[in-house]
N, C-alpha and C positions, 0 to 999 in steps of 0.2 A: 485382674483378668481382662476387663473391658478396655483399660488403658493400654495393655499390651497388644490387644487385637487392633485397636485404633492405630497404634504406632506401626503395626505390621502392614496395614493396608493403605494408610495415608501416604501421599507422595511426600518424600522428604528431600530437603536440600542438603547437599554435601558441600561443606566448605573445604576448598582445596588449600594447599599450603600457603598460597598467596592471599587467602582470605580467612584464615583462622582468627577467631575472636572478633576481628574487625577487618573490613576490607581495606582499611587505610594502612599502607605500608610504604616505607621509603623505597623509591625506585620503581614502583609499580603503579599502574592505573593513571588516572587523571589525563591531562591533555597529551602527555607523552605517548600513552597507549592509544588515545583517540586519534592522533594523527595517522597512525598506521591503519586503524580501522576505517577512518574516513577516506584514506587513500585507496583502500580496497573498494569501498563503495563508489568512489569517483570513477575508478577503472571499470567497474561493473556497469555503471550508468553510461559511461562513454561507449561501451560496447552495445548496450541496449539501444541507446539513442542513434548510434551509427547504423543500426539495422532498422529500427522502427520509423525514424523520420522520413526515410526515402523508400520504404518497403513497397508502398503502393506503386511507385514508379518502376521499381525492379520487377514487380509482378506484371505490370501492364506492358512495359517496353522489352523486357528480357524473356519472361515466362509467357508473355502474350495472353494475359487474362483481360477480360472486359472490365470497364469501370465498376460495375456493380459487383462482380465476382471478386475483384481485387480489394474493394472497400470492405466487403464482407469477410474475406480471408484475413485481412489485416486486423480487423476488429476481433475476429475469433482467436487469432494468435495472441493478440495483446490480452484478451480476456483470459486465455490459458496461462499466460505469464503471471497474471495476478490471482489465479486460482491455485496454482501449485504451492504458494506459500502456506496453505493449510497443511500440506504434507510436511514441509520443512519445519513448521511451528510445532507440529505434533512430535516429530522426531527429536527436536531440540528440547522441548519441555519434558518429554517422557523418557528418553533414552540417551541420546548422544551428548546433550549440552550444546550451547550455541557455537562454541569454538569448533568442535568437531563437525557439526552440521555445515557451517560455512566452508570448512576445508573440503569436505567431500563434494558439495555441490559446486564449488568453484571448479573442480576438476571436470565435472559434467558440462558445465558452462563452456569451458575452454574447448572440450571435444566438439561441442556444437558449432563453435566458431570455426574450428578447423574443417568441419564437414561443409559449412557454407563456403569457405574459401575454395575448397576442392570442387564444389559444384559450379562455382563461377569460373574457375580455371579450366575445367573440363567441359565447359558449356558447348563448345563447337564439336566435341566428340560424342557427347551423350545425346540420345534421342530426346524428343520433347517430353515424353512421358517419364523417362528415367530421370531427366534433369529435374522435373517438377517433384518427383519422389525424393530425390537427394536434398533438394532445397528445403522441403517441408520436414525431412528428417533432421536436418541441421537446426531449423527453426524451433522444432519442438524439444530438441535436446537443450537448446538455449532456454526455452520456457521452463523446462524441468530444473535447470541450473539456477534460474532466477528464484525458484521456490524455496531454496535453502538459504539464500542470501538476504533477500529483502525483509523477511520477518525477524531475522536474527541480528542484523548489523546494528540497528538503532537500539534495541535492548542491551546488546553486548556493549555498545559504547556507553550507554547510560550507567551500566554496572561499574564502570571505571571510576565513578564518583561516589563518595561516601555521604549519605544523607545526614549522618550524625555530625558532620563537619559543615558549619555554615558556609565557609568559603567554597567547598566542593559542591554543596547543594546549590549555591548560586550559579556555579559553573555548569552544572547539569541542566539548569533551567535554560541556559543558552545553547546547550548541546544540540537540541532538536532543530533550532533555527540554522545553526552552522552545518548540521547534517544535511539539511535540505539545500543549503547554499552549495555544498560540495556536490550534491546530487545534480544540481542544475549547472554547475561548472562543467561537469562531465557531459551533461546533455548539450551544453553550448558547443563544446569541442566536437561532439559527435554529429551535431546538426549543421556544423559549418565546415570544419576541416575534412571530416570523413565524407560528408556529402559532396564536397568539391572533388575529392579523390575519386569517388564513385562516378561522378558526372564527367570529369575531365580526363581521368587516367584510366582506371579499370576497377570493376567490381571485385575481382579476386584479390587485388592488392589491398583494397580497403578492408575486406574481411580478414586478410592475412595480418594486417596491422593490428586489428582488434584481437586476434588470437595471440599475437606476441605481447600485447599490453596485458591481457589477462594472465598470461604465463608469468610475467614479471610481478604482477600483483599477488599471485599465488605464492611466489618465492618470498616476497617481502612479508606477507601475512604470517607465513610459517616461521620465518627467521625472527619475528618479534614476539614469539610466544612468552618469553621470560618477563616481559613488561606488562602482560595482561593480568587482570584480576578475574578469577573464575567463580562462577556460581552454577554448579552443574547439578542436574537431577540424578540422585542415586536410585538405582534400580534393583532393590532386593526382590526375591521371588514374590510374585503376585502383587507387585507394586502397581499403583494406579497412576494414570496420567490425567491431564485436565479433562479430556473428553469422557474418560471413564468416570470421573467424579460427577460430571453432569448427569450421566446415566444412573449412577448410584443414588443420587439425591432424588431424581424423578421416580425411580422404582420404589425407594423407601417411603417417599411421600404417598404414593398410591397404596402401598401395602398398609400404611398406618392411617389411612384416610378416615377410619371410623374411631380413631383414638382422639379424645378431647384434648385440645391444647391447654397447657397450664397458663394461668393468668400472669404468673411471674416467669419471665423468660430465663431467669437464672436456673430454673428446673430443667431446662433443655440440656441435652447431652453435649458436652464439649470436653476437650482435653485441658487439663489444668495448667500444664507447664509447656504449652506450645510456643514456639518462637514466632509463629505467624498467625496469631489469634486475631480474629475479626469480631468486633462487637455486634450484637444482635440489632436488627432494624425491623420496623413494623411493616415494611412493604412485602408483597407476595407472601402473605402469611400461610397460604396453603402449603408452601414448601417447608415451613417450620415443622410439619408433622414428620418429616424425615428424621428429626432430632428428638422425637418424643419417645420416652421409655414408658411402656404401659405400667400403671401403678400396680404394685404387688407382684410384678412379674420379675422373676430372677433373671439376672443378666448372664445368660448362657453364651457359649461359643457361637451358637446359631443366631441368637438375638443380637450379639455384638458384630455380626457380619455387616460390612458397609452397605450391603444390599438390603438390609433390614433397619439399620440404625446408622445415621451419619452424625457428624459433629456440627455444631452451630457454624463453625468456620467454613466447613464445606458447603453448607446451605447458603451462607452469605456470599461465597464465591459465585455460586450459581445465580443468586439474585443480582450480583454485579453484571454478570453476562446478560441477564434479561434486560437490565436497564440500558446497557449498550445496544442491545438488539432493538430497543424501541426507537433509537435514533438511526441506526444503521441503514434501514431501507430508504430513508429520506435523503441520504447523500449519494445514493447510487446514480440518480439521474444527472448529478453534477458531472460525473465521469463519462456519462453518455455525451454530454456537451463537449467536454475536453477531448474526447476521442475524435471529434470532427477535425481537429488539427492535423491528424495523421491520415485522414480519409477525405471527406468532402471539401475541406479547406484547400488541400493540395490539388484536388481535381478542379476546383474553381480557379486556383492560381494558374493552372496549366493552360487555361483559355483566356488569360488576361495578358496584357502587355508587360513582359518581364524585364523591359529595359529600364535601368535605374538612371544612369547618366549617359546621354548620347546613345552610343550603340552598345554600351556595357550592360550585359544582362545577367541575371542570377536565376538559378533554379528555384521553383516554389518552396522546396524543402529548406533552402537557406533562409528565405524570407520568414519561414516559421520559427527560426531561431530567435526572432524578436521576442517571442514568449519567454524564452530562457533568459534573455537580457533583462526583460521586465522583472523576472523573479530575482535575478542577481542584484538588481537595483532596489527592489522593494523590500527584500529581507533586511538589509542594513538600515533602510529608512524606517522600517517597522520597529526595529530595536532601538534606534537612536532618536527617532522623532515621535512616531505615533504612540509607542508604548509609554514613554515618560509622560507625554501629554495626557493620555487616557488615565494614567495613574493619578495625576494631579486633579483631573476632573472628577473621577469616580471614587478616589480614595482607596481603590483596590490594588492588591499587590500585582496582579496581572493586567490591570487597566480595564480590560474587558473579559468577560467569561469565555470559556472555551467554546460554548455553543453560540455565543454572539459572534465570535470569530468565524465559525463555520457559516453562519447566516449571511454575513457580509459577502463572503465568496459566492454564495448561491445567488444573491442579488446581482453581482457583477457578471456572473455567467449568463443570466437571463438577458441582461442588457446587451451582452456580446452577440447572442443569437438574433436579437432584434436588429442590431447594426448590420450583421452580415446578410440578413434578409433584405434590408434596404439597399445594401451594396449590390446584391445580385439583381434586384429589380432595376437599378441604375445601369448595370452592365448589359442586361438584356435589351434595354431601351436605347443604349448608346449606338451611334452610327459607326464609331471606331472603337477598337479594344480599350478598355479601361485599364489604367496603370495598376500593377500589382501592389504598388505602395499603399493603395487604399485598404489593403488587408492588414497593414501594420497596426492600426488602432485595435482591431479585433484581437490580434495576437498579444498586444501589450496589456489590454484590460483582462484578458483571460489569464495571463501570467500573474497579474495582481490578484485575481480571484484564487489562484492556486496557493499563493502565499497565505491567504486567509484559510481556505478550506482544506487543501491537501496537507499543509504543515500542521494546521490546527487539528486535523483528524488523527494524524499520527500521535500527537501529544495527548489528545483527548482519550484515545483508546489505551495508551500507555498509562496515563495518570489515573484513569477510572477503572483499571483492570486489577484483578487479584494478583498478589505478588508471585504466585506459583503459575500464573497463566499469561505472563507478559508476552511471550512469543506468539501464543495463540491469538491473543487480542490484537497484537500488531498485525497478524495475518488477516484478522477480520477487516481491518482498515484497507488492506490490499485487496481482499476479496470484493470489497465495494467497487474498486477500480475494475476488477474482472467482470463483475455483474454489469457495470456500466457499459463496458465494451461489448459484452455478449448481447445486451439489450440493443445497442446500436446496430449490431449485425442483424438482429431479428427485425428491427424496424426497417432497415434497408431492404432486407429480403421481402418483407411484406409489401413495401412500396413498389419494389420492382415487379411484383406479381399484380398489384392492384392499380398502379398508375404508370405514367410515362415521365415522371418528374426527373429521373436521373438516367437519361439515355447515353449512348456512346458519344453523341455530339451534344454537349451541354447547352450549346446555343439554341438547340431545338427543344430543350427541356424546361422544367420549372423548379430549379433548385431553390428558388426563393420561397416557394410554397413549403418545401421541406424545412427550411430554416425558420419560417413563421410557425410551423407546427411545433418545432423544437422549443421556440420561445414560449408558446402557450403551455406546453407540457412542463417546462421548467418553472413557470409561474405557479401552476397547480402544485408542483412538488414543493415550492417554497412555503405554501400554505400548510402542507402536511408536515414539513419540518418545524414550522412555528408551533403547531399543536403539540408535537412530540417534545420540543424544547421547553415549553411552558410547564409540562408535567414532569420533567426530569428532575430527580433528586441527586445531587452530587455526592460522591463518596465521602463519608465522614460527617455528613450533615444530617 
């Protein structure tokens, strides 16, 4: 009776015809499928970068917003783009599966791009207020579309490899790096070619190109369905999703708080023949009470309810989330730093000498593409040089741990903020405009920081998450980006109210003070990360 009830309420994985018995089948999955998936992600990032890289310029020059308002709006929009993945992850893990979720949200994304193209095309006809409304409608449709793609693409790609096959397992280990490589290839095209079209041709043509690219990506993704391997969540009546599991464990633990824990964890309730069984750990033992059956108490339908009694596997899944949550807050500020590339770095670049050779000049948004070039160079260098070297030195399979990889990125981000603070001090003191080329080292080092922290964070949350919560935990890494952007928006709003550091004319401001403040806060954040990392216990250890 108890086992029947557990099966009824627990989230179950349905293996589709492509994955019966084993996900390894001739003609499906592996790199053949991943090429299509990575192509879809490349197109999505091309569109995202084509908007985000130069959005602050569009808002100041076309929509006529002030520096402070434009910077805050860009940070808020980007924060929303990385918050909506929570919705997409929930739908993917609980109801639709990753393939269907990507499909639906691709459609919404494309609609948002069409709306943006129309807003730019009809700019001379629409009133200022109506134009602004249409622009933000398009932007937030794009933000919604992002929510179903970003948390699902990387797990969906990882599912194309069989962990039971050593060759495919090794291929999956490289998938995350090449996933991020494709992400940044799209970002490079978006921040160079698309920015050039925006600045030199027209905004509506640039947005129209993005809409066309996303339409083509949608068609290719749909037409490749037969080569994918699927792992979809089955939804019987009263089935639970990952968020429901968290709530059930919390409620059951509180209800059973007065029950004494058995000394032997084997007496805790668990399903005997589960395909996704997780062994008991000794951390967060207060949650173990959710899996305790009171001695001498008959296992009734009510007692077997998941709101009264959970399995050890469910409890351990929640423990994994708590471990991830201990690290999660300390990576937020890293993305507050990286958000400067689309806000204050661009505004700084607009008051610098943007001539590169002779009279040839480039928009600040194109200079920011150095960050993407850095990533494209550093990812292969990391795999071909740094990783093998670290493996020989440490004797570990990964060379360095996932948390060490995150920490290196945090250090580089802090150094970047100190550099741009010194650069701004020099710019304010100079008699003539300082060349925008001096921004290049900041973009390059911050790009290297992203190779360590951004890529590492995706792999960390995927590797350390429960099997039934991969999309949700991938979304958590994206929500860190969201929180970082919202925090930047809040900081800028507070500084606009309390100081004159970021005025309309930056030559009359103290942007250097803002950058120094960010460097100090980033240093404090590094200490917090170090404390969390030292206490973290990796999955399976």
